[in-house]
C-alpha positions as CSV (number, residue, x, y, z in Angstrom):
1,M,0.0,0.0,0.0
2,Q,1.4,3.4,-0.9
3,G,0.6,6.9,0.3
4,Y,2.3,10.3,0.3
5,V,3.8,13.1,2.3
6,D,1.7,16.3,2.1
7,D,2.9,19.9,2.0
8,Q,2.6,20.1,5.8
9,L,5.1,16.9,6.0
10,Q,2.2,14.8,7.2
11,P,2.4,11.1,6.0
12,K,-1.0,10.1,4.5
13,I,-2.8,7.1,3.1
14,K,-6.3,6.3,1.9
15,I,-8.2,3.8,3.8
16,G,-11.8,2.5,3.5
17,T,-13.9,2.4,6.7
18,K,-17.6,1.5,7.3
19,G,-20.1,1.0,9.9
20,M,-23.7,-0.4,9.9
21,R,-25.1,2.3,7.7
22,K,-22.4,3.5,5.2
23,A,-18.8,2.8,3.8
24,V,-16.5,5.8,2.9
25,E,-12.8,6.0,1.8
26,I,-10.9,8.7,3.7
27,E,-7.5,10.2,3.6
28,A,-5.9,9.8,7.0
29,V,-2.7,11.0,8.6
30,I,-0.3,8.3,9.9
31,D,0.2,9.1,13.7
32,T,2.7,6.8,15.3
33,G,2.0,8.6,18.6
34,F,-1.6,7.4,18.5
35,S,-1.6,3.8,19.8
36,G,-5.1,3.1,18.7
37,D,-6.4,1.7,15.3
38,L,-8.4,4.6,13.8
39,C,-9.6,8.0,14.8
40,L,-12.4,9.6,12.8
41,P,-13.8,13.2,12.7
42,F,-17.3,13.2,14.3
43,T,-18.7,14.5,10.9
44,I,-17.6,11.1,9.1
45,A,-18.3,8.8,12.1
46,T,-21.9,10.0,12.5
47,Q,-22.6,8.9,8.9
48,L,-21.2,5.4,9.3
49,G,-23.4,4.0,12.0
50,L,-20.7,2.7,14.2
51,E,-21.4,0.2,17.0
52,L,-20.5,1.5,20.5
53,W,-18.0,-0.8,22.1
54,G,-16.8,0.8,25.4
55,D,-14.4,3.2,26.8
56,R,-10.8,3.5,27.9
57,L,-8.5,6.1,29.6
58,V,-5.9,7.5,27.2
59,E,-2.9,9.8,27.8
60,L,-2.6,12.7,25.5
61,A,0.8,14.2,24.2
62,D,0.5,16.9,26.9
63,G,0.4,14.3,29.7
64,S,-3.3,14.8,30.5
65,V,-5.5,11.8,30.8
66,K,-9.1,11.7,29.4
67,R,-11.7,9.0,28.9
68,D,-12.2,8.0,25.3
69,I,-15.3,6.4,23.9
70,I,-14.5,3.5,21.5
71,F,-16.7,2.3,18.6
72,L,-16.3,-0.7,16.4
73,G,-16.2,-0.5,12.7
74,M,-14.5,-1.9,9.6
75,A,-11.2,-0.8,7.9
76,A,-10.5,-2.0,4.4
77,W,-6.8,-1.5,3.3
78,D,-4.0,-3.7,2.1
79,D,-6.6,-5.7,0.2
80,K,-8.2,-6.8,3.5
81,E,-11.1,-5.8,5.7
82,E,-10.9,-6.0,9.5
83,I,-12.7,-5.0,12.6
84,V,-11.1,-2.2,14.2
85,E,-11.5,0.1,17.2
86,I,-12.4,3.6,16.3
87,S,-12.2,6.7,18.5
88,L,-13.7,10.1,17.5
89,T,-12.2,13.5,17.2
90,E,-13.3,17.1,16.8
91,S,-10.6,17.7,14.3
92,E,-11.1,17.4,10.5
93,E,-8.2,15.0,10.2
94,A,-8.7,11.3,10.3
95,L,-5.8,9.3,11.9
96,V,-4.3,5.9,11.4
97,G,-2.5,4.8,14.6
98,S,0.1,2.3,15.4
99,G,-2.6,-0.4,16.3
100,L,-3.2,-0.8,12.6
101,L,0.6,-0.7,11.8
102,E,1.6,-3.3,14.5
103,E,2.2,-6.1,12.0
104,K,3.5,-3.9,9.1
105,R,6.6,-2.2,8.0
106,L,6.1,1.6,7.6
107,T,8.6,3.5,5.4
108,I,8.2,7.3,5.0
109,D,10.6,8.8,2.4
110,Y,10.3,12.6,3.0
111,A,12.7,13.4,0.3
112,D,10.6,11.8,-2.4
113,K,7.3,12.3,-0.5
114,I,6.4,8.7,-0.5
115,V,4.7,6.4,2.2
116,V,4.9,2.7,1.9
117,I,3.2,0.2,4.2
118,E,3.9,-3.5,3.6
119,P,3.6,-6.7,5.5
120,K,6.3,-7.5,7.9
121,T,8.8,-9.9,6.2
122,I,9.9,-13.0,8.3
123,A,13.7,-12.9,8.7
């Protein structure tokens, strides 16, 4: 799977996501500081019909802790569809977190503005 680095130096990929009502393809920032799977803007999440799963405490970059409500949905990428945990944000940017990258190799080439996500190779 291939993405790109935008003009603000943010690595981005396209990922499909769906809930019980709708499926959409979104462009998401790869955020390795986010340990979850997927974070969607409220504006997108409300259209999808996501299933409420639960909540958890999360620590933000500034050290503060907040309770985050988690939904279940589907993510389609790398020619697969899988159930993922989705948190919501008031931001307009969707995020792909390290939870989705756990079994992958992520390469970000800032010079050529290319992002590559591939399966981990067995050594």
